[in-house]
LUMLOMI-370324 format. One line per 8 residues: number of its first residue (from 1); their letters; for each residue x, y, z of C-alpha. Coordinates in pm, 1 decimal. Example, Ala and Ser with C-alpha at 12.3 -4.5 7.8 and 13.67 -1.06 7.14 Angstrom:
residues 2
1> AS> 1230.0/-450.0/780.0 | 1367.0/-106.0/714.0
//
This chain:
residues 437
1> XXXXXXXX> 2303.4/5196.5/2435.1 | 2212.6/5201.8/2817.2 | 2175.7/5504.1/3025.0 | 2218.2/5583.5/3408.9 | 1921.7/5781.7/3550.7 | 2054.9/5960.9/3868.3 | 1865.4/6126.4/4116.0 | 2135.9/6416.7/4296.1
9> XXXXXXXX> 2127.9/6489.4/4684.6 | 2093.7/6139.7/4861.7 | 2379.9/6104.8/5101.9 | 2573.8/5745.5/5089.1 | 2624.7/5568.7/5455.4 | 2777.8/5221.1/5485.6 | 3077.3/5024.4/5375.0 | 3195.1/4910.6/5047.3
17> XXXXXXXX> 3473.6/4675.7/4916.1 | 3685.4/4778.0/4598.0 | 3645.5/4526.5/4303.2 | 4006.3/4380.9/4177.4 | 4214.9/4627.3/3971.8 | 4117.4/4661.2/3616.7 | 4466.7/4738.1/3498.3 | 4662.6/4465.4/3693.5
25> XXXXXXXX> 4411.2/4216.5/3551.7 | 4456.0/4316.7/3168.0 | 4836.5/4255.6/3244.7 | 4822.8/3939.0/3416.3 | 4564.5/3796.8/3188.4 | 4791.4/3838.4/2896.9 | 5077.0/3659.5/3065.1 | 4866.2/3332.0/3095.5
33> XXXXXXXX> 4959.7/3292.6/2772.0 | 5318.6/3232.4/2875.0 | 5285.4/2882.4/3008.7 | 5085.9/2561.0/2913.6 | 5029.0/2472.1/3265.6 | 4748.9/2582.0/3482.0 | 4726.4/2950.6/3575.2 | 4463.7/3066.4/3854.0
41> XXXXXXXX> 4367.0/3432.9/3915.8 | 4182.3/3540.5/4198.6 | 4008.7/3847.3/4271.8 | 3935.0/3928.6/3900.7 | 3642.2/4230.0/3855.7 | 3348.2/4164.5/3653.7 | 3377.9/4422.3/3431.4 | 3337.8/4459.2/3044.9
49> XXXXXXXX> 3721.5/4487.2/2943.2 | 3817.7/4199.5/3172.5 | 3526.7/3994.5/3045.2 | 3592.2/4075.4/2692.3 | 3958.1/3964.3/2718.6 | 3876.1/3663.4/2900.4 | 3670.3/3573.2/2621.2 | 3923.7/3656.1/2343.2
57> XXXXXXXX> 4150.6/3397.8/2524.7 | 3889.6/3156.5/2507.8 | 3829.5/3205.7/2145.5 | 4212.3/3199.2/2096.3 | 4211.6/2831.3/2242.4 | 4287.0/2920.1/2654.4 | 4063.7/2677.9/2855.3 | 3895.7/2895.2/3123.6
65> XXXXXXXX> 3716.4/2798.5/3418.5 | 3533.9/3053.1/3615.8 | 3375.2/3036.3/3954.5 | 3303.1/3359.7/4093.2 | 3628.6/3594.9/4119.7 | 3862.0/3304.9/4049.4 | 3932.0/3193.8/3727.1 | 4203.3/2939.5/3592.8
73> XXXXXXXX> 4327.3/2920.0/3229.0 | 4527.3/2668.5/3087.8 | 4722.3/2789.8/2764.6 | 4824.1/2451.9/2638.7 | 4681.9/2485.2/2309.1 | 4663.6/2824.3/2084.6 | 4448.6/2830.2/1772.3 | 4738.9/2969.5/1534.6
81> XXXXXXXX> 4491.5/2981.3/1265.8 | 4265.2/3204.9/1457.4 | 4521.6/3459.6/1499.7 | 4525.8/3508.5/1156.7 | 4188.2/3566.2/1123.4 | 3968.4/3863.2/1055.8 | 3797.8/3851.9/1404.4 | 4077.9/3823.3/1591.7
89> XXXXXXXX> 4196.5/4156.1/1446.4 | 3828.8/4281.1/1492.3 | 3847.9/4185.2/1886.6 | 4182.6/4326.8/1937.5 | 4070.6/4649.6/1758.6 | 3804.0/4701.6/2005.0 | 4013.4/4613.8/2353.2 | 4305.5/4841.6/2441.8
97> XXXXXXXX> 4445.4/4595.7/2697.0 | 4490.7/4376.9/2395.7 | 4831.8/4525.4/2290.2 | 4951.6/4349.3/2567.6 | 4896.4/3974.9/2381.8 | 5211.0/4081.2/2177.5 | 5482.3/4027.1/2400.1 | 5333.2/3707.0/2531.7
105> XXXXXXXX> 5254.2/3569.9/2200.7 | 5591.8/3683.3/2005.8 | 5754.8/3497.0/2288.8 | 5543.9/3176.2/2277.6 | 5493.2/3152.2/1912.3 | 5795.7/3347.2/1741.9 | 5497.8/3579.6/1523.3 | 5171.2/3769.5/1598.9
113> XXXXXXXX> 4981.7/3982.6/1400.7 | 4815.3/4279.4/1551.9 | 4563.7/4558.4/1480.7 | 4586.0/4860.1/1614.7 | 4416.4/4884.6/1944.9 | 4111.2/5103.7/2080.7 | 3991.0/5173.2/2414.8 | 3888.0/5532.2/2572.6
121> XXXXXXXX> 3897.6/5806.7/2296.8 | 4134.4/6048.7/2513.1 | 4328.1/6194.5/2249.6 | 4692.4/5977.5/2075.6 | 4816.0/5689.9/2250.0 | 5092.1/5604.8/2090.5 | 5264.5/5222.7/2063.7 | 5630.5/5339.6/1992.0
129> XXXXXXXX> 5756.7/5228.4/2339.1 | 5596.8/4888.3/2283.2 | 5725.6/4834.7/1923.3 | 6098.8/5000.8/2011.2 | 6142.0/4788.5/2312.6 | 6018.7/4465.9/2123.3 | 6262.0/4557.5/1824.9 | 6548.7/4561.5/2078.9
137> XXXXXXXX> 6503.1/4219.5/2163.2 | 6535.1/4115.2/1820.8 | 6166.0/4110.2/1684.6 | 6085.6/4275.9/1352.5 | 5773.9/4435.8/1276.0 | 5582.2/4531.7/945.5 | 5268.4/4691.7/859.8 | 5015.0/4559.5/658.8
145> XXXXXXXX> 4818.4/4835.3/455.3 | 4571.9/4600.0/346.0 | 4478.4/4453.8/670.4 | 4592.7/4808.6/852.1 | 4758.9/4541.9/1092.9 | 5110.9/4487.8/1217.6 | 5303.9/4158.4/1190.0 | 5573.8/4072.5/1444.1
153> XXXXXXXX> 5853.9/3819.7/1426.6 | 6126.4/3700.5/1629.3 | 6428.2/3571.1/1515.1 | 6461.8/3188.2/1429.7 | 6662.1/3141.9/1761.9 | 6467.2/3338.6/1950.5 | 6434.4/3684.0/2118.7 | 6759.5/3803.2/2269.6
161> XXXXXXXX> 6826.3/3987.1/2618.6 | 6958.9/4316.1/2586.2 | 6973.5/4698.2/2749.8 | 6741.4/4936.5/2680.0 | 6621.2/5290.7/2778.7 | 6234.9/5317.0/2752.2 | 6142.3/5660.5/2601.6 | 5839.8/5746.9/2824.0
169> XXXXXXXX> 5779.2/5505.8/3130.2 | 5461.9/5328.3/2946.6 | 5277.0/5082.6/3214.3 | 5138.4/4886.2/2922.0 | 5490.4/4880.8/2711.9 | 5661.9/4817.1/2981.8 | 5412.8/4514.7/3060.6 | 5451.9/4428.1/2705.2
177> XXXXXXXX> 5812.1/4427.0/2733.6 | 5860.3/4212.0/3041.8 | 5653.8/3926.0/2873.6 | 5882.9/3889.8/2599.0 | 6195.0/3956.1/2770.4 | 6113.6/3666.4/3058.9 | 6148.4/3369.0/2768.4 | 6421.5/3544.6/2569.4
185> XXXXXXXX> 6765.9/3431.9/2562.4 | 7003.7/3639.1/2790.3 | 6957.8/3907.3/2986.7 | 6710.8/4222.9/2947.8 | 6785.5/4518.1/3129.1 | 6521.8/4800.0/3117.4 | 6562.9/5153.9/3239.0 | 6304.6/5395.9/3308.9
193> XXXXXXXX> 6099.8/5112.1/3300.9 | 5738.6/5189.2/3493.6 | 5710.8/5109.3/3833.8 | 5316.9/5085.3/3941.1 | 5169.3/4851.8/4208.6 | 5010.5/4644.0/3899.8 | 5376.5/4632.5/3727.9 | 5540.2/4524.8/4034.4
201> XXXXXXXX> 5208.7/4240.5/4107.1 | 5316.9/4138.2/3706.1 | 5685.4/4072.8/3776.0 | 5574.5/3907.3/4111.0 | 5328.6/3681.3/3954.4 | 5568.9/3583.6/3657.6 | 5869.5/3510.0/3945.2 | 5622.0/3286.0/4077.7
209> XXXXXXXX> 5608.5/3106.1/3731.9 | 5986.1/3059.6/3736.8 | 6103.3/3402.2/3592.0 | 6382.8/3618.7/3689.4 | 6334.3/3949.7/3730.8 | 6528.8/4196.2/3959.1 | 6484.7/4522.8/4049.7 | 6094.6/4479.9/4101.3
217> XXXXXXXX> 5925.7/4833.6/4240.6 | 6227.4/5070.0/4079.5 | 6242.4/5197.8/3728.0 | 6522.2/4954.5/3663.6 | 6493.8/4568.4/3586.6 | 6691.3/4310.5/3500.2 | 6551.6/3983.4/3375.5 | 6745.1/3710.0/3287.8
225> XXXXXXXX> 6573.4/3484.5/3026.7 | 6446.4/3146.2/3091.6 | 6338.8/2828.0/2869.1 | 5987.6/2787.9/3012.7 | 5724.6/2905.3/3312.8 | 5547.6/2689.0/3483.7 | 5199.3/2779.0/3642.7 | 5070.4/2961.5/3956.0
233> XXXXXXXX> 4852.2/3095.9/4162.8 | 4781.9/3515.7/4187.9 | 4562.0/3741.9/4384.5 | 4485.5/4098.4/4269.1 | 4513.0/4432.1/4446.9 | 4198.0/4636.5/4489.8 | 4172.1/4860.1/4233.7 | 4304.3/5213.9/4335.5
241> XXXXXXXX> 4068.7/5397.5/4068.7 | 3772.6/5269.1/4237.8 | 3889.2/5365.6/4578.9 | 3959.3/5708.6/4470.9 | 3605.2/5720.3/4300.0 | 3472.6/5620.0/4610.3 | 3631.3/5892.5/4835.4 | 3495.5/6153.8/4580.0
249> XXXXXXXX> 3151.8/6019.7/4564.7 | 3175.5/6044.8/4973.2 | 3344.8/6408.1/4963.7 | 3114.6/6554.3/4731.8 | 2806.1/6434.6/4868.0 | 2885.6/6465.4/5233.5 | 2886.5/6126.4/5300.5 | 2992.6/5898.0/5581.1
257> XXXXXXXX> 3147.3/5595.0/5401.6 | 3410.1/5320.4/5495.6 | 3610.5/5133.8/5202.5 | 3734.9/4815.3/5320.8 | 4073.4/4637.7/5239.0 | 4199.3/4914.5/5010.6 | 4574.6/4762.7/5011.0 | 4673.7/5121.9/5157.0
265> XXXXXXXX> 5049.9/5097.7/5085.5 | 4982.4/5034.8/4725.4 | 4791.8/5381.1/4693.4 | 5091.2/5600.8/4685.7 | 5024.7/5951.3/4719.7 | 4653.7/5947.0/4627.9 | 4494.3/5980.6/4984.8 | 4733.7/6277.9/5067.6
273> XXXXXXXX> 4645.0/6389.1/4759.7 | 4259.1/6414.8/4865.5 | 4363.2/6553.8/5184.1 | 4501.6/6842.7/4972.1 | 4149.2/6905.1/4893.1 | 4054.3/6892.0/5194.9 | 3870.8/6575.1/5252.3 | 3958.9/6425.8/5606.7
281> XXXXXXXX> 3998.0/6067.8/5527.1 | 4115.9/5833.1/5809.1 | 4306.8/5508.9/5815.7 | 4172.3/5230.1/6023.3 | 4364.2/4912.1/5972.2 | 4355.0/4851.5/5586.7 | 4051.0/5058.5/5520.0 | 3959.1/5373.3/5494.7
289> XXXXXXXX> 3675.9/5608.5/5628.9 | 3569.7/5899.6/5500.4 | 3360.5/6130.8/5781.0 | 3056.6/6353.0/5685.5 | 3184.7/6686.2/5606.7 | 2957.9/6963.9/5514.6 | 3283.1/7153.2/5373.5 | 3610.0/7063.7/5220.8
297> XXXXXXXX> 3892.0/7339.6/5195.1 | 4167.3/7301.1/4933.6 | 4515.4/7405.8/5045.0 | 4751.9/7627.5/4923.1 | 5120.3/7579.1/4838.7 | 5305.8/7719.1/5134.3 | 5385.2/8044.7/4960.3 | 4992.1/8086.7/4917.0
305> XXXXXXXX> 4980.1/8038.3/4549.1 | 4706.2/7810.2/4397.8 | 4735.7/7443.2/4433.5 | 4846.3/7290.4/4140.0 | 4756.4/6884.8/4094.5 | 4927.5/6733.7/3793.7 | 4985.7/6355.0/3659.6 | 5283.0/6206.0/3637.0
313> XXXXXXXX> 5450.6/5845.0/3602.4 | 5444.2/5634.4/3927.0 | 5514.2/5735.8/4211.1 | 5333.0/6046.5/4097.6 | 4960.5/6106.6/4081.7 | 4789.7/5841.1/3853.0 | 4599.8/6034.8/3560.6 | 4295.0/5816.5/3585.8
321> XXXXXXXX> 4237.9/6001.7/3902.8 | 4232.0/6379.0/3779.8 | 3892.9/6398.4/3650.3 | 3731.3/6250.1/3984.2 | 3972.9/6535.0/4159.2 | 3822.0/6791.2/3940.6 | 3484.4/6715.3/4011.6 | 3543.6/6694.6/4395.8
329> XXXXXXXX> 3676.9/7080.0/4352.9 | 3377.5/7235.1/4217.1 | 3241.1/7185.6/4559.8 | 3536.1/7288.6/4775.5 | 3620.6/7586.6/4949.2 | 3922.4/7753.7/4746.4 | 4047.3/7670.3/4391.6 | 4276.5/7428.0/4239.6
337> XXXXXXXX> 4480.9/7378.2/3896.4 | 4407.6/7055.5/3701.6 | 4683.6/7004.6/3509.6 | 4643.9/6688.7/3311.2 | 4987.8/6611.2/3105.2 | 4999.7/6278.8/2997.5 | 4650.7/6264.2/2797.7 | 4566.4/6552.1/2553.8
345> XXXXXXXX> 4193.3/6533.2/2544.4 | 4093.6/6439.6/2873.4 | 3945.0/6750.1/3019.3 | 3708.8/6804.9/2733.8 | 3409.1/6661.8/2952.2 | 3437.6/6971.4/3148.7 | 3162.2/7142.6/2914.7 | 2921.0/6935.9/3090.5
353> XXXXXXXX> 3046.3/7033.5/3456.2 | 3025.3/7402.7/3341.8 | 2672.5/7343.4/3207.2 | 2592.1/7228.7/3518.3 | 2680.7/7536.1/3690.6 | 3040.3/7440.1/3780.2 | 3316.9/7734.6/3775.2 | 3585.1/7605.6/3576.5
361> XXXXXXXX> 3824.9/7818.1/3332.7 | 3907.9/7560.1/3059.6 | 4241.8/7693.6/2962.3 | 4380.1/7432.3/2708.1 | 4296.2/7086.3/2634.8 | 4548.3/6985.2/2923.7 | 4496.1/7272.3/3210.6 | 4160.0/7368.3/3381.5
369> XXXXXXXX> 4087.8/7573.7/3669.7 | 3837.5/7516.0/3924.7 | 3685.1/7751.4/4134.3 | 3503.7/7563.7/4435.8 | 3153.8/7665.9/4500.8 | 3190.0/7557.8/4888.0 | 2834.8/7371.2/4830.2 | 2698.8/7715.8/4848.1
377> XXXXXXXX> 2528.2/7657.8/4489.7 | 2420.9/7251.4/4429.3 | 2522.2/7160.3/4059.2 | 2229.0/7119.0/3807.3 | 2078.6/6823.8/3659.6 | 2215.2/6760.8/3269.6 | 2198.0/6498.6/3035.7 | 2530.2/6358.8/2914.3
385> XXXXXXXX> 2729.5/6127.8/2687.1 | 3029.5/5916.5/2878.7 | 3315.2/5979.4/2610.7 | 3562.0/5712.3/2866.4 | 3569.6/5539.4/3162.4 | 3717.8/5780.8/3386.5 | 3485.0/6076.9/3263.3 | 3193.9/5881.5/3283.3
393> XXXXXXXX> 3260.3/5810.6/3622.4 | 3342.4/6198.0/3677.5 | 2999.4/6241.9/3550.3 | 2845.1/6017.1/3784.6 | 2998.3/6177.1/4094.1 | 2880.2/6522.4/3960.1 | 2524.4/6382.9/3904.1 | 2507.7/6209.5/4235.9
401> XXXXXXXX> 2599.3/6594.1/4398.5 | 2358.3/6794.7/4156.1 | 2014.8/6916.0/4183.2 | 1736.7/6728.9/3997.1 | 1773.5/6430.9/3784.1 | 2022.9/6375.0/3519.2 | 2102.0/6144.2/3260.0 | 2428.6/5956.8/3169.5
409> XXXXXXXX> 2418.8/5803.4/2810.1 | 2693.6/5568.2/2699.1 | 2740.5/5378.7/3021.3 | 2943.8/5092.8/2857.4 | 3231.8/5301.8/2911.9 | 3190.3/5304.9/3283.7 | 3100.0/4988.1/3285.4 | 3461.2/4896.4/3087.2
417> XXXXXXXX> 3610.9/4964.5/3421.3 | 3325.5/4970.4/3719.3 | 3188.3/4656.1/3842.4 | 2777.6/4687.1/3890.6 | 2850.1/5020.6/4015.1 | 2462.6/5161.3/4037.6 | 2388.2/4835.0/4216.7 | 2693.3/4909.4/4453.0
425> XXXXXXXX> 2624.2/5259.6/4523.0 | 2229.3/5219.6/4539.1 | 2323.6/4960.5/4880.5 | 2468.0/5284.9/5019.6 | 2157.9/5537.8/4978.2 | 2231.0/5638.3/4575.8 | 1957.6/5666.0/4358.8 | 2059.1/5519.0/4025.9
433> XXXXX> 1872.4/5368.5/3757.4 | 1990.7/5183.7/3454.1 | 1803.4/5198.8/3159.0 | 1860.8/4940.0/2862.8 | 1822.3/5039.2/2494.5
//
């Protein structure tokens, strides 16, 4: 288990470029299974979750060639025997993003056996939307109690297009259903589809491969099934969660920072939400400039009541940045209610922030009130353990602003979503040491 030793109180200075988007990468990597031809993906981040999925694809028989951030895939021969092995199920169990292998494999092979995926420990993350969507396309599934795995089987004539209204706008569920539907017979209509930029990117990639998807960017998708897809080249967007994390780091440490090539139109309300916390970020071309601020003040609602930030499906605020915003608010002037609606255990890390001197009232598993210090009192150093990616980066941000030296254990969670984070931040003036065990 690796750890970060973080000396707080150092300002950042300079320019940083976000890596490619983790959540988009996991979707489009699974989509490479939909064709026998070569597919090239550029701007891939060098992070654990992406590398583990690429390794899994290789073990499945996909030919992979990687040069820096660019990687080519050719799934002209899939090892169907390996897909029935205990090793395949074990690997899937350790990687949440592997759930999106179901749709492509079902469409391509007609059947797939899959175990319950792993990932962040942030409460129950149900797969009902995935299963319901695939069964509406005609697939059947059964649970094998001996192996604790699900077996999905398509009809002998293949999956069949249909109309479906999703019970929730699940990002991975939408992606899974889209990838199954593009090779189904007939037309599939998906209402209440997730419409995040990364789902839009998946749709654009598939259309470039010969799919026929209409309504991209909306919550109503119409997919006309095709017989086959061909290869393409696709470039990932920058990671909006990294961008938001860097904004938070600059604000809480009173730093001046430029974030390069952010694809600003695809950030949605993220920049405006940070502005509501008092952070004076500026758009310069496609770069975000955060000036040094010794103080930043949280807005109130127009009637004078306390600001309330909550997550919601796109174009609402992504839940992956609420932990960062919560930490940033601890050193703001004013108060804010953070409401994490979509996951039930993501706020439990705040007890570590309270130990550091933050004024936070955890109302219940979903809501926390943060009363900002306005930098009048610095957070104290602390020893912490990262429970998931987003709590881990929030702990790192807190440690960077704290008085003294903090320790964060289990940082492989952070490595799952942030590329060489300590090296990149140290180049800007941070003092972070990786300690390997």
